[in-house]
C-alpha positions in Angstrom: 15.6 192.3 142.3 19.0 194.4 142.0 22.0 192.9 142.5 23.5 194.4 146.1 26.6 196.1 145.5 29.7 194.4 146.5 30.7 194.3 150.2 33.9 193.2 150.3 37.0 192.3 147.6 35.7 188.9 147.6 32.8 190.0 146.3 34.1 192.5 144.1 36.2 189.6 142.2 33.0 187.5 141.7 31.2 190.7 140.5 34.1 191.1 138.0 34.3 187.8 137.0 30.3 187.8 135.7 31.1 191.1 134.1 34.1 189.1 132.3 31.8 186.5 131.7 28.9 188.7 130.2 31.3 190.7 127.9 33.2 187.6 126.5 29.3 186.2 125.7 28.4 190.0 124.3 32.1 189.9 122.3 32.4 193.6 123.0 35.6 195.4 124.3 34.7 196.5 127.8 35.9 193.0 128.8 39.6 194.3 128.1 39.2 196.8 131.2 37.3 194.2 133.0 39.7 191.8 132.7 42.8 193.7 133.8 41.0 195.8 136.5 40.5 192.4 138.4 43.7 191.1 138.0 44.7 194.8 139.6 42.1 193.9 142.5 43.2 190.5 142.9 47.2 192.1 143.5 45.7 194.8 145.9 43.9 192.0 148.1 47.0 189.8 147.9 49.0 193.2 149.2 46.8 193.7 151.6 46.7 190.0 152.8 50.4 190.3 153.1 49.7 193.5 155.3 51.9 195.9 153.1 49.7 199.0 153.7 49.8 201.4 157.0 45.7 200.3 157.5 44.7 196.8 155.7 41.3 197.4 156.8 40.9 201.0 155.4 42.5 199.6 152.2 39.9 196.9 151.9 37.0 199.3 152.4 38.5 201.9 150.0 39.2 199.1 147.4 35.5 198.2 147.5 34.3 201.8 147.2 36.5 202.3 144.4 35.5 199.0 142.8 31.8 199.9 142.9 32.2 203.1 141.2 33.2 200.9 138.1 30.9 198.7 138.8 27.5 201.0 139.5 28.7 202.8 136.2 28.6 199.3 133.9 25.2 198.6 135.6 23.7 201.9 134.8 24.8 201.6 131.7 23.4 198.3 130.9 20.1 199.2 132.4 20.4 202.9 130.1 20.6 204.9 133.7 22.4 208.3 133.7 26.3 207.6 134.4 29.3 209.8 134.5 30.4 211.2 131.1 34.0 209.6 131.8 32.4 206.2 131.9 29.8 206.8 129.1 32.6 207.8 126.5 34.4 204.5 127.1 31.3 202.7 127.3 29.5 204.1 124.2 32.3 202.4 122.1 32.1 199.1 123.3 31.7 197.7 119.8 34.1 199.8 117.9 37.4 198.7 116.5 39.7 201.2 118.5 43.0 199.3 119.1 43.0 196.9 122.4 45.2 199.4 124.2 42.9 202.1 123.6 39.9 200.6 125.1 41.9 199.6 128.0 43.4 203.0 128.4 39.9 204.6 128.1 38.7 202.4 131.2 42.1 203.4 133.2 41.2 207.0 132.7 37.7 207.2 133.7 38.4 204.8 137.0 41.7 206.3 137.6 41.4 209.9 136.9 37.7 210.3 138.1 36.5 207.7 140.3 39.6 207.1 142.4 39.4 210.8 143.6 35.9 210.4 144.6 36.4 206.9 146.5 39.5 208.5 148.6 37.5 211.2 149.5 34.7 208.9 150.6 37.1 206.7 152.9 38.9 209.6 154.2 37.1 212.8 154.5 38.2 216.3 155.1 41.3 216.4 157.3 41.7 212.8 157.5 42.6 212.4 153.7 46.4 213.2 154.8 46.3 209.6 156.5 45.5 208.2 153.5 48.4 209.3 150.9 51.0 206.8 152.0 48.9 203.9 151.2 47.1 205.3 148.1 50.7 206.0 146.5 51.8 202.7 147.6 49.0 201.1 145.2 51.1 202.8 142.4 53.7 200.3 142.5 51.2 197.7 142.0 49.5 199.3 139.1 52.6 199.7 137.0 53.6 196.3 137.6 50.5 194.8 136.3 50.5 197.9 133.4 53.7 196.9 132.5 52.6 192.7 132.7 49.9 193.4 130.5 51.6 195.6 127.8 53.6 192.6 127.0 50.5 190.2 127.1 48.8 192.6 124.7 51.5 192.2 122.2 50.5 188.5 121.7 47.2 189.8 120.3 48.3 192.9 118.5 51.1 191.8 116.3 52.0 195.7 115.6 52.1 196.9 118.9 55.6 197.6 118.4 54.5 200.6 115.9 53.5 202.5 119.2 57.0 202.2 120.2 58.3 203.5 117.2 55.8 206.6 117.1 56.4 207.1 120.8 59.5 208.7 119.9 57.4 211.9 119.6 55.6 213.6 122.3 52.2 211.4 121.0 53.2 209.2 123.2 51.9 211.1 126.1 48.3 210.3 124.3 48.3 207.2 124.5 50.8 205.9 126.8 50.1 208.4 129.9 52.1 207.5 133.1 50.1 205.8 135.9 51.8 207.7 138.3 50.6 211.1 136.6 46.9 209.7 136.5 47.2 208.8 140.2 48.7 212.1 141.0 45.8 213.9 139.1 43.5 211.3 141.5 45.1 212.5 144.6 44.7 216.0 143.9 40.9 215.5 143.1 40.6 214.0 146.4 42.4 216.9 148.3 40.0 219.2 146.4 37.1 217.2 147.5 38.3 216.9 150.9 39.0 220.7 151.0 35.4 221.7 149.9 33.8 218.8 152.1 31.5 221.8 153.8 31.0 223.7 150.7 28.8 221.2 148.6 28.4 223.9 145.8 32.1 224.1 145.2 32.6 220.4 145.4 30.0 219.8 142.8 31.5 222.3 140.5 34.8 220.7 140.8 33.6 216.9 140.2 31.5 218.2 137.4 34.3 220.0 135.7 36.9 216.7 136.6 34.0 214.5 134.7 34.1 217.0 131.9 37.8 216.7 131.7 38.1 213.1 131.7 35.7 212.6 129.3 37.4 214.9 126.9 40.7 213.3 127.2 38.6 209.9 126.3 38.1 211.7 123.2 41.7 212.0 122.5 42.5 208.7 123.5 39.9 207.6 120.3 40.9 210.0 118.0 44.3 211.4 118.6 44.9 214.8 117.0 47.9 213.9 115.2 47.1 212.0 111.9 50.5 210.1 111.9 49.0 208.6 115.2 45.8 208.4 113.9 46.8 206.1 110.9 49.1 204.1 113.0 46.5 203.1 115.5 43.9 202.2 112.8 46.7 200.1 111.1 47.4 198.2 114.4 43.6 197.9 115.2 43.0 196.1 111.8 45.4 193.2 112.5 44.5 192.8 116.0 42.5 189.7 117.1 39.1 190.6 117.5 37.6 187.9 119.4 37.3 189.1 123.4 37.9 185.4 124.6 40.8 185.1 122.6 42.4 188.4 123.6 41.4 187.6 127.1 42.7 184.3 127.2 46.0 185.7 125.9 46.1 188.1 128.9 45.6 185.7 131.6 
């Protein structure tokens, strides 16, 4: 029988632990996003317990809905069932030697720029979407803290990561190190768009499909940036990076 979807944050964390273990055993790069997402989920749970949100009960439900979009995509990919283009572009390259940061950013792009807006519109449909905004934006701070922390830890298994700082002096930085706040603003605009179209199923589906295509296209850019210099630097970084997923995740902990 299929495993029932998580119904609490504790359930989500347990499921993410299983995904991390599966990716370690398979030694594929999907474990990188799974680990960082587990860390993020734990931090959000901590913030809920500290009652930092305006509606902490709603936030837990929101977080579970959000997480289940990733978990469902992962399970469906494993069983060769249809999934969004956003996730397909990230999952299909699970064994390809892109850099650690590229694999992480592809997962974040799919989950934040596509899944997050859909989850927000589901938990707060129609006019209720405005009630969610403050809590939605508060998560920005938590995510920024996690990303900053993870970048420092990735440097332990990616000795040439400093080259991205060097090349980041150019506009190419926007392609790889895109702002997390900007991504969540994109997701908030999607949530509002879906909420506005609550009673127009056709227009809503067109918006969702268009967004899915846009996010998938951005994942392709993350994989192969148009800048030849950036492409070369990323290949060089990847060549000298740690290739063992268990060692990578161990250093991220």
